[in-house]
C-alpha positions in Angstrom: 11.0 -21.4 5.9 7.4 -22.2 6.8 7.8 -25.7 5.6 10.9 -26.2 7.7 9.2 -24.8 10.8 6.4 -27.3 10.3 9.0 -30.1 10.7 10.4 -28.6 13.9 6.9 -28.3 15.5 6.0 -32.0 14.8 6.5 -34.5 17.7 7.5 -37.2 15.3 9.3 -36.3 12.1 8.5 -38.3 9.0 10.4 -37.1 5.9 9.2 -37.9 2.4 11.5 -37.9 -0.6 9.9 -34.6 -1.6 10.8 -33.0 1.8 14.4 -34.1 1.4 14.5 -32.7 -2.2 13.0 -29.4 -1.0 15.7 -28.9 1.6 18.6 -29.9 -0.7 17.1 -27.6 -3.4 17.3 -24.7 -1.0 20.9 -25.4 -0.3 22.1 -26.2 -3.8 19.8 -24.0 -5.9 18.9 -27.1 -8.0 15.2 -27.0 -8.8 13.0 -29.5 -6.9 11.3 -30.6 -10.1 14.7 -31.6 -11.6 15.6 -33.6 -8.5 12.3 -35.4 -8.4 12.2 -35.9 -12.2 8.5 -34.8 -12.4 9.0 -32.5 -15.4 7.4 -34.8 -18.0 3.9 -33.4 -17.8 5.0 -29.8 -17.7 7.3 -30.3 -20.7 4.6 -31.9 -22.8 2.3 -29.0 -22.1 4.9 -26.3 -22.1 3.1 -24.2 -24.8 -0.1 -24.1 -22.7 1.8 -22.8 -19.7 3.7 -20.1 -21.6 0.8 -18.8 -23.6 -0.9 -17.7 -20.4 1.6 -15.0 -19.9 3.0 -14.2 -23.3 0.4 -12.8 -25.7 0.2 -13.1 -29.5 3.4 -15.1 -29.9 2.2 -18.7 -30.5 4.8 -19.4 -33.1 7.7 -18.1 -30.9 6.3 -20.1 -28.0 6.1 -23.3 -30.1 9.7 -22.9 -31.4 11.2 -22.4 -28.0 9.1 -25.2 -26.4 10.4 -27.6 -29.1 14.0 -26.6 -28.4 13.6 -27.0 -24.6 12.0 -30.5 -25.1 14.9 -31.5 -27.3 17.4 -30.4 -24.7 15.5 -32.0 -21.8 15.2 -35.3 -23.6 19.0 -35.4 -24.0 19.2 -34.5 -27.6 21.9 -31.8 -27.2 25.6 -31.6 -26.9 26.5 -32.0 -23.2 29.1 -29.2 -23.2 26.6 -26.5 -24.2 23.8 -24.6 -22.5 20.3 -26.0 -22.5 19.6 -23.6 -25.3 21.0 -20.5 -26.9 18.3 -18.2 -28.4 18.1 -14.9 -30.2 14.8 -13.2 -29.6 14.1 -10.8 -32.5 11.2 -8.5 -33.0 9.7 -5.1 -32.4 9.8 -3.4 -29.0 7.5 -4.6 -26.1 6.1 -7.7 -27.8 6.9 -10.2 -25.0 10.6 -11.0 -25.5 11.7 -10.3 -21.9 8.4 -11.6 -20.5 9.0 -15.0 -22.2 12.5 -15.2 -20.7 11.0 -14.6 -17.2 8.3 -17.1 -17.8 10.9 -19.8 -18.8 12.9 -19.1 -15.7 9.8 -19.7 -13.5 8.8 -22.8 -15.4 12.2 -24.5 -15.7 13.8 -23.3 -12.5 10.7 -22.9 -10.3 11.3 -19.2 -9.7 11.1 -16.1 -11.9 14.0 -14.7 -9.9 16.3 -17.3 -11.4 17.1 -15.0 -14.2 20.5 -13.4 -14.6 19.7 -10.2 -16.6 22.1 -7.7 -18.2 21.1 -4.5 -20.0 23.7 -4.5 -22.8 23.4 -0.7 -23.2 25.6 -0.7 -20.0 28.3 -2.7 -21.8 29.2 -0.6 -24.8 32.7 0.2 -23.7 35.9 -1.8 -24.4 36.4 -2.6 -20.7 32.9 -4.3 -20.6 34.4 -7.8 -20.8 36.2 -7.2 -17.5 32.9 -6.1 -15.9 31.3 -9.4 -16.9 34.1 -11.9 -16.1 36.3 -10.0 -13.7 39.5 -8.0 -14.0 42.8 -10.0 -14.6 45.5 -10.2 -11.8 47.1 -6.9 -11.1 44.2 -4.8 -12.1 41.7 -2.8 -10.0 38.7 -5.0 -9.0 40.5 -8.3 -9.4 39.3 -9.6 -6.1 35.6 -8.8 -6.8 34.9 -11.2 -9.6 32.8 -10.6 -12.7 29.1 -9.7 -12.6 28.1 -12.5 -15.0 30.4 -15.2 -13.7 29.6 -14.6 -10.1 25.9 -14.6 -10.6 26.0 -17.9 -12.6 28.4 -19.5 -10.1 25.8 -18.8 -7.4 22.8 -19.7 -9.5 23.9 -22.4 -12.0 20.3 -23.3 -12.9 19.1 -20.0 -14.4 18.1 -18.1 -17.5 20.9 -15.8 -18.6 19.4 -12.8 -20.4 21.3 -10.3 -22.5 18.8 -7.5 -23.3 19.3 -5.4 -26.4 22.4 -7.3 -27.3 23.1 -5.1 -30.4 24.2 -2.3 -28.1 27.1 -4.3 -26.6 30.8 -3.8 -27.5 31.9 -6.3 -30.1 34.4 -7.9 -27.7 31.4 -9.0 -25.5 30.2 -11.2 -28.4 33.4 -13.3 -28.0 32.4 -14.0 -24.4 28.9 -15.1 -25.6 30.5 -17.3 -28.3 32.6 -19.1 -25.7 29.5 -19.8 -23.6 27.5 -21.1 -26.5 30.4 -23.2 -27.8 31.9 -24.6 -24.7 29.2 -24.1 -22.0 31.7 -22.4 -19.7 33.7 -19.3 -19.0 36.9 -18.7 -17.1 36.8 -15.6 -14.9 39.5 -13.2 -14.1 40.7 -15.3 -11.1 41.0 -18.4 -13.2 37.9 -20.2 -12.0 35.8 -22.1 -14.5 32.1 -21.3 -14.4 29.7 -23.9 -15.8 26.9 -22.7 -18.1 25.6 -26.1 -19.2 22.5 -25.8 -16.9 21.6 -22.3 -18.1 19.4 -21.1 -21.0 21.1 -18.2 -22.8 18.7 -15.7 -24.3 19.7 -12.6 -26.3 17.1 -10.1 -27.2 17.3 -7.5 -30.0 15.2 -4.9 -31.7 17.7 -4.8 -34.6 15.9 -5.7 -37.8 12.5 -5.0 -36.3 11.7 -2.7 -39.3 12.0 -5.8 -41.7 9.7 -7.9 -39.4 7.1 -5.1 -39.2 7.2 -4.7 -43.0 6.6 -8.4 -43.5 3.6 -8.5 -41.2 2.2 -5.2 -42.5 2.3 -6.7 -46.1 1.2 -10.1 -44.9 4.4 -11.8 -46.1 6.5 -14.5 -44.3 9.8 -13.5 -42.5 12.4 -15.1 -44.7 15.5 -16.4 -42.9 17.9 -15.4 -45.7 16.6 -11.8 -45.8 16.7 -11.6 -42.0 20.3 -12.9 -42.1 21.2 -10.2 -44.6 19.8 -7.5 -42.2 21.5 -9.0 -39.1 24.9 -9.4 -40.8 25.1 -5.6 -40.9 25.5 -5.7 -37.1 26.5 -9.3 -36.1 29.1 -11.7 -37.4 27.7 -14.8 -39.3 29.5 -17.2 -36.9 27.8 -15.5 -34.0 24.4 -15.7 -35.6 24.8 -19.4 -36.6 25.3 -20.4 -32.9 21.8 -19.1 -32.0 18.3 -20.4 -32.6 16.3 -17.4 -33.8 12.9 -16.8 -32.4 10.8 -14.2 -34.3 8.3 -12.1 -32.3 5.4 -10.8 -34.3 3.8 -7.3 -33.8 1.0 -7.4 -31.3 -2.6 -7.5 -32.7 -5.6 -5.5 -31.5 -7.0 -8.7 -30.0 -3.7 -9.3 -28.2 -3.6 -5.9 -26.7 -7.0 -6.5 -25.1 -5.6 -9.6 -23.4 -2.7 -7.6 -22.1 -5.2 -5.2 -20.5 -6.6 -8.1 -18.5 -3.1 -9.3 -17.6 -2.1 -5.8 -16.4 -5.3 -5.5 -14.3 -4.3 -8.8 -12.6 -0.8 -7.4 -11.9 -2.3 -4.2 -10.4 -4.7 -6.3 -8.2 -1.7 -8.3 -7.0 0.1 -5.1 -6.0 -3.1 -3.8 -4.2 -3.5 -7.1 -2.2 -1.3 -5.8 0.6 -3.9 -3.0 1.1 -6.8 -5.4 0.8 -8.0 -3.4 -2.2 -9.3 -4.6 -5.6 -9.8 -2.9 -8.9 -12.1 -3.8 -11.8 -12.6 -2.2 -15.2 -15.9 -1.7 -17.0 -16.3 -3.1 -20.5 -16.2 0.4 -22.0 -13.0 1.3 -20.1 -11.3 -1.9 -21.1 -12.2 -1.2 -24.8 -10.9 2.3 -24.5 -7.6 1.1 -22.9 -7.1 -1.4 -25.7 -8.1 1.0 -28.5 -6.0 3.9 -27.2 -3.1 1.8 -26.1 -2.6 -0.1 -29.3 0.2 0.8 -31.7 1.4 -1.6 -34.5 5.0 -0.5 -34.3 5.5 0.2 -30.6 3.8 -2.9 -29.2 2.4 -2.6 -25.6 4.5 0.5 -24.6 1.7 3.0 -25.3 -0.7 0.9 -23.2 1.8 0.8 -20.3 2.0 4.6 -20.4 -1.8 4.9 -20.7 -2.4 2.7 -17.6 0.1 4.7 -15.6 -1.6 8.0 -16.6 -5.2 7.0 -16.4 -5.3 4.4 -13.6 -2.1 4.3 -11.5 -1.6 8.0 -11.0 -5.2 8.9 -10.0 -5.4 5.7 -7.9 -2.3 6.6 -6.0 -3.7 10.2 -5.3 -6.9 8.6 -4.1 -5.1 6.4 -1.7 -3.0 9.3 -0.3 -5.9 11.7 0.1 -8.1 9.1 1.8 -10.8 8.6 -0.9 -9.7 5.0 -1.3 -8.8 3.7 2.2 -7.5 0.2 2.9 -10.1 -2.4 2.0 -11.7 -0.4 -0.8 -13.1 -1.8 -4.0 -12.7 0.5 -7.0 -13.8 0.5 -10.6 -12.4 2.2 -13.7 -15.3 3.6 -15.8 -15.7 5.9 -18.7 -17.3 9.3 -18.2 -17.9 10.4 -21.8 -14.4 10.3 -23.3 -12.5 10.4 -20.0 -11.5 7.6 -17.5 -12.7 7.9 -13.9 -12.0 5.8 -10.9 -14.8 5.4 -8.3 -15.2 3.5 -5.1 -17.9 0.8 -5.3 
């Protein structure tokens, strides 16, 4: 709204094509970059943009960047989504983060992601929750959670997290989206999915991926297919482009420590506070937070326990008032937070 207010306050209004595109974008939810056709540079350097936020997944990033460029160049069927991907790999290796980053890059806002936790769609009636109840049933007038969100935000990333947990009937809905680029909701409205990116994440088969990297062997597609076929139908798997996420490395977990500190500083900005971490403390976080099988989850718990919890107590009891600069240090084997 600040931009619109600037126009109102000017004595003589001069509108550029960018200004018009900005206003129309706000009304239509169509990204400005799409309307101004200035995506070329970003598309050609997509890997460089994604790698800043997604750690240790260069091959996964390269694969999805190639698929997005093919779609954006027009080399795709027009009645399908921009892309349909199955993100496979161990837990907390960047699958959801890559989906969020794509939403921000392609649609100018990380919030342009329609996310569903498929552990909430394990029952037979789950399809009705997604597309709406048919006429005569309770909730008919409310619409479906999936169809309504995409109707309101047609340019978005549609993320189905932990898809292996969904009821099998839900897979039929996904197949229709991937094949036809549309869904018909319970009220008979046709919802367009051709401007969406559909991403399914799964930890299913993670044991095979972990074993391959542990033994320094390539992940073979045929072997991966044999594993996945125990859970998913082959026709479902063949509609998707698979993206394999490798286990995090010790070097990668160190990078994630830096990223998490930036996130914490962003949260503290409202209180005019900053936090830094000594070299020894960073190393301790990386060493103690690394786990080959569990990805970055132990690091997340460690940061909560050793940084966020004591920091919040210090803010409440007044040791770290607004405007404070604090540092995480090591005191022998323990973390400590001090005002500097």
